[in-house]
C-alpha positions in Angstrom: -0.1 -0.1 0.0 1.3 3.5 -0.9 0.8 6.1 1.5 2.2 9.9 2.0 5.6 10.2 4.1 3.6 12.4 6.6 0.9 9.5 7.3 3.9 6.9 7.7 5.9 8.9 10.2 3.0 10.0 12.2 1.8 6.4 12.7 5.5 5.4 13.5 5.8 8.2 15.8 2.4 7.6 17.5 3.4 3.7 17.9 7.0 4.4 18.8 8.9 2.5 15.8 11.5 3.8 13.0 10.9 3.9 9.6 13.8 2.6 7.3 14.6 4.4 4.2 16.4 2.4 1.3 18.0 3.8 -2.0 16.6 1.9 -4.7 18.2 2.0 -8.2 16.5 -0.8 -10.3 13.5 -3.3 -10.1 15.4 -5.6 -8.4 16.1 -3.4 -5.5 12.4 -2.3 -5.5 11.2 -5.8 -5.4 13.8 -6.7 -2.6 12.6 -3.6 -0.5 8.9 -4.4 -0.8 9.4 -8.2 0.0 11.1 -7.3 3.2 8.5 -4.8 4.3 5.7 -7.1 3.5 7.7 -10.1 5.5 8.2 -8.0 8.6 5.2 -5.9 8.2 7.0 -2.6 8.8 6.7 0.5 6.6 9.7 1.7 4.3 10.6 4.8 2.5 12.1 4.2 -1.2 14.4 7.0 -1.6 17.2 7.3 -4.8 20.0 9.2 -5.8 20.1 12.4 -8.2 22.1 10.6 -10.6 19.8 7.7 -10.8 16.9 10.1 -11.2 19.0 11.8 -14.2 20.0 8.4 -16.0 16.4 7.0 -15.4 14.0 9.9 -15.0 11.2 10.3 -12.3 8.6 8.8 -14.4 10.6 5.6 -14.6 11.3 5.2 -11.0 7.9 6.0 -9.9 6.5 3.3 -12.5 8.8 0.7 -10.9 7.5 1.6 -7.3 3.8 1.6 -8.4 4.1 -1.5 -10.4 5.7 -3.5 -7.7 3.0 -2.1 -5.1 0.2 -3.3 -7.0 
């Protein structure tokens, strides 16, 4: 499930847990982070580097995350 960072962090603060942020650069990274989040039941933040955005473009990165979430 995709939610805003604000929603995620409010819930984490309320329930006293941290949220991991992971640098994703390819579909394999995205799938691995989603698998870990599903297995543990904890939320995650997917982030990336400026160079990755420059090479792949924001639409491509967004599409990978959206497709993996579906």
